[in-house]
BAFI-263028 format. One record per residue (C-alpha): residue number from 1; residue in three letters; chain; z, x, y. Coordinates in steps of 0.001 Angstrom, whole numbers. Each point is the difference from the previous one (the first is absolute). Layout:
BEGIN
> NUM | Ala | A | Z | X | Y
...
// end
This chain:
BEGIN
> 1 | Met | A | 0 | 0 | 0
> 2 | Gln | A | -972 | 1349 | 3404
> 3 | Tyr | A | 2501 | -404 | 2824
> 4 | Pro | A | -1262 | -331 | 3578
> 5 | Thr | A | 244 | 3090 | 2180
> 6 | Phe | A | 814 | -245 | 3677
> 7 | Pro | A | -1674 | 2077 | 2707
> 8 | Gln | A | 2080 | 2889 | 1275
> 9 | Ser | A | 500 | 538 | 3710
> 10 | Ser | A | -1830 | 3029 | 1390
> 11 | Gln | A | 2430 | 329 | 2936
> 12 | Pro | A | 2822 | 2528 | -268
> 13 | Pro | A | 3503 | -1459 | -372
> 14 | Val | A | 1591 | -1176 | 3250
> 15 | Gln | A | 2488 | 2578 | 1299
> 16 | Pro | A | 3209 | -1596 | 1344
> 17 | Gln | A | 740 | 896 | 3605
> 18 | Gly | A | 1840 | -1638 | 2848
> 19 | Ser | A | 2123 | -3085 | -442
> 20 | Leu | A | 234 | -2366 | -2945
> 21 | Ile | A | -2116 | -2615 | 1792
> 22 | Asp | A | -2790 | 2574 | 479
> 23 | Asp | A | 201 | 852 | -3707
> 24 | Ile | A | -280 | -3674 | -954
> 25 | Arg | A | -3012 | -450 | 2318
> 26 | Gln | A | -1695 | 3057 | -1541
> 27 | Ile | A | 598 | -1283 | -3521
> 28 | Gln | A | -1364 | -3443 | 893
> 29 | Ala | A | -3089 | 1578 | 1598
> 30 | Ala | A | -534 | 2187 | -3086
> 31 | Arg | A | 267 | -3060 | -2271
> 32 | Arg | A | -2631 | -1804 | 2077
> 33 | Arg | A | -2380 | 2988 | -414
> 34 | Val | A | 226 | -6 | -3827
> 35 | Pro | A | -2866 | -2077 | -1420
> 36 | Ala | A | 1060 | -3084 | -1949
> 37 | Pro | A | -607 | 96 | -3771
> 38 | Arg | A | -3114 | -1932 | -1024
> 39 | Gly | A | 482 | -3491 | -1391
> 40 | Ile | A | 3726 | -374 | 581
> 41 | Ile | A | 256 | 116 | 3787
> 42 | Gly | A | 3437 | -914 | 1285
> 43 | Thr | A | 1924 | 1004 | -3115
> 44 | Thr | A | 2041 | 3103 | -649
> 45 | Pro | A | -1460 | 2233 | -2728
> 46 | Met | A | 2344 | -309 | -2964
> 47 | Val | A | 846 | 2636 | -2578
> 48 | Val | A | -1122 | -1212 | -3420
> 49 | Ile | A | 2854 | 139 | -2539
> 50 | Pro | A | -853 | -226 | -3724
> 51 | Lys | A | 1339 | -3168 | -1680
> 52 | Ala | A | 2249 | 1904 | -2446
> 53 | Asp | A | 1649 | 1903 | 2870
> 54 | Trp | A | 419 | -3244 | 1939
> 55 | Val | A | 1725 | -1703 | -2947
> 56 | Arg | A | 2229 | 3040 | -552
> 57 | Met | A | 952 | 42 | 3707
> 58 | Lys | A | 858 | -3720 | -93
> 59 | Glu | A | 2148 | 479 | -3128
> 60 | Arg | A | 1775 | 2990 | 1557
> 61 | Asn | A | 587 | -1995 | 3175
> 62 | Ala | A | 1539 | -2850 | -2032
> 63 | Leu | A | 2284 | 2455 | -1829
> 64 | Leu | A | 1036 | 1613 | 3283
> 65 | Gln | A | 784 | -3434 | 1479
> 66 | Val | A | 2278 | -806 | -2972
> 67 | Glu | A | 1637 | 3427 | 281
> 68 | Leu | A | 569 | -565 | 3727
> 69 | Gln | A | 1643 | -3389 | -666
> 70 | Leu | A | 2292 | 1521 | -2642
> 71 | Thr | A | 883 | 2891 | 2331
> 72 | Arg | A | 845 | -2427 | 2809
> 73 | Lys | A | 2226 | -2012 | -2367
> 74 | Lys | A | 1731 | 3209 | -1113
> 75 | Val | A | 540 | 1104 | 3614
> 76 | Ala | A | 1421 | -3422 | 907
> 77 | Ser | A | 2323 | 195 | -3026
> 78 | Leu | A | 1179 | 3499 | 962
> 79 | Glu | A | 573 | -1109 | 3601
> 80 | Arg | A | 2098 | -2932 | -1258
> 81 | Asp | A | 2001 | 2325 | -2275
> 82 | Tyr | A | 578 | 2412 | 2886
> 83 | Gln | A | 1101 | -2844 | 2273
> 84 | Asp | A | 2383 | -1277 | -2699
> 85 | Met | A | 1525 | 3488 | -333
> 86 | Leu | A | 411 | 243 | 3774
> 87 | Asp | A | 1653 | -3421 | 22
> 88 | Met | A | 2369 | 1001 | -2816
> 89 | Phe | A | 990 | 3497 | 1117
> 90 | Gly | A | -643 | -187 | 3736
> 91 | Gly | A | -2670 | 1905 | 1840
> 92 | Pro | A | -304 | 3792 | -80
> 93 | Trp | A | 1304 | 75 | 3591
> 94 | Arg | A | 3427 | -1297 | -1084
> 95 | Gly | A | 846 | 3077 | -2025
// end
């Protein structure tokens, strides 16, 4: 399968100079000079990710979400335990 190639800009990269607003104006001007890809004008060129990698990334994301939930529960439990100990024995500032 052949993926579309996008034309490369022949201009050198914009060198930042002056204030942030000047930099933003230069970047916007440079973007306007880059020719639009044929056939899909108005869309951002996307990186093509193979289906197997996409599925693996989604599965990993789901596992990380579960791990994050469990970690948050564990942290909340530890915070409760710590608060209970402070309530029982007084804070560290009381000696």
